[in-house]
N, C-alpha and C positions, 0 to 999 in steps of 0.2 A: 097650214092650220088644219085643213080637211084631211090631209094625210096623217097627221098626228091623231086626229079623232078616230079615224079608221084603225090605226095601229092600237090605240088604247082599247077600242071595242074588241078587237081580236084578242088582245092580251087578257082583258077581263073575261072574255068567253072561254079562253083556254084555261085560265085559272079556275073558273067555275067547274069545268069538266074534270080537271085534275083533282079537285077537292071532292066533288059530289059523286062522281061515277064509282070510284072504289067503295064509298060508303054504301051506295045502292047495291053494289055487287055483294058485299059482305052481308048486308041486311037480307037480300033476296035468297042467298044461299043458306045462311044459318038461322034466320028467324022465320022466313016464309017457307023454307025448304023447297024451293022451286027447282025444276030440272034445269040442266045446263043450257038447253036450247032456249028456255024461257028467260034465264038470266042474261044470255047473250042478246036476245031480242030486246029486253028491257034496258040493258046497258047501252045498246046502240041508240034506241029511242031517246033515252035520257041524255046521251051525248049530243044528239042533234038539238034537242030542246035547250040544253044548257048553252050550246053554241049560239043559237038564235037569240036567246034572252039574256045570256051572260053579260053582254056589253050594256044592255039596258039596266040590268041590276047593278052593274058597276057604277053607272052614272047615278042611279038612285042612292047607292051607298055614299058616294062622294058628296052628293047634295046634303044628305042627312048628317054626315060628319061635319061639313062646314057649318050647318045650322047648330048642331049640338056643341061643337067646340067653341063657337062664338058665344053661346050662352053660358058655357062653363067657365069663361074667364072672369 
């Protein structure tokens, strides 16, 4: 059970990185017009933050989905 929890945490974290970091990169390049070194620094920081909190956010989403789907029936 604990191994499954860790696995889900890592999967949620990686999914968060794959989804958000490219969006941050595009936003930083085309909207904020940052230099390449700034974009790399921000993308790296963003990836770390997403990895740390992505699993927690995944659990948060799962809980809200269960609550909302229960009330939608």
